[in-house]
N, C-alpha and C positions, 0 to 999 in steps of 0.2 A: 755379254757374259764372259767372253774370252779376255777382254780388257780388265774386268774385275778380278779374274783369277790371276792375271799377270801382276796386278797391283798387290794382291794378297801375298803372292810368292815373294815379291820384292820386299815387302814389309817383314815377312818371316825371315828372310835372308839377312836383312839389316839387323834385326833383333838377335839372331843367332851370332852374328859377327860381334855385336856388342857384348853379349853374354860371355862368349868364349874368348874375347879379346884377341882375335886373330890379327896378326900383323904380318907384313911382308917379311919373309925369311924365317918366320917362326915354324919350327917343326916339332912334332911329337915323336915319341918312340913307340915302336911296335915290334915285338910284344912288350908289354909294360914290365914284365919280370922275365929275366933271361937265365935264371939259375936251374930251371927244370923244364921239361916238356910237359905241357898241361892241356887239359881239355875240359869242356863242359863247365865254364865258369858260372858260379852262382853268387851274385852280389847281395850283400846284406848291410843295410845302413842302421847303425845303432849308436846313439849318443854322440852324433857328429863324426863317427868313424865308419869308413866304408871297409867292410870285410869282403874278400872274394875267396870263395872256396872252390877248389878245382880238383879234378882227378889228376893224379901224377902218372903220366904216360911213360912207361919204362920199356926198354928193349927186353925181349924174351926169346930165348932160343935163336938168337942171331937175326931174326927177321920180324916176327910178329911183335906186337906190343901188348902189355898188360897194365892195368891200373890197379895197383895193390894197396893204395892209400889215398886219402884226400889231404891236400895241402891247404894252408890258409895264409893269405896275405892281407895286410891292412894299410890304410892310408888316411890321412886327414886333409891332404891337399891335392890328391890325384896325380902327384908328381913323384913323391918319395914314398916307397913301399917298404914295409917291414915283413920279412918272411918269418912265419910262426912255425914252419916245418909241418910235419905230419900230425894231424889232429885226430884222425880216426882211420881205422882199417876195416875192411869187410869182416875180418875175424872177430871184431868187437860185437858182432850180432850173431845170435844162434842160428838164424835163418839164412844168413848170407853164405855165399860160396867164395869164388876166387877173385872177382873183379869189382872195382869201385867205380861204378857208372854214375852218370849225371846226378850230382848232389843238389839238394835244395835245403836251405837253412831258414828256419823260422824262430822267432823269439819264444 
């Protein structure tokens, strides 16, 4: 049983390397967008475009942070990202109060 698990893990690893084309010296970037502090990403794939909606984490009163809007980023290749800016704020909803917590986007 242990031998079979080892073989399965090896096959999965090889497939992952093939799919992601990992090569020696290749590195990614983290975070993928660096123009704002963000939290709670919500990915949404639509017509070949990956959209990621995030809460915009901003300094408030010098220490604490608040999320007063949701930002949107998009990509077609997972390397180059387009910033669409603020797409919605809690004040867009009658029932919402001050913070933009964990978003989820659906079609």
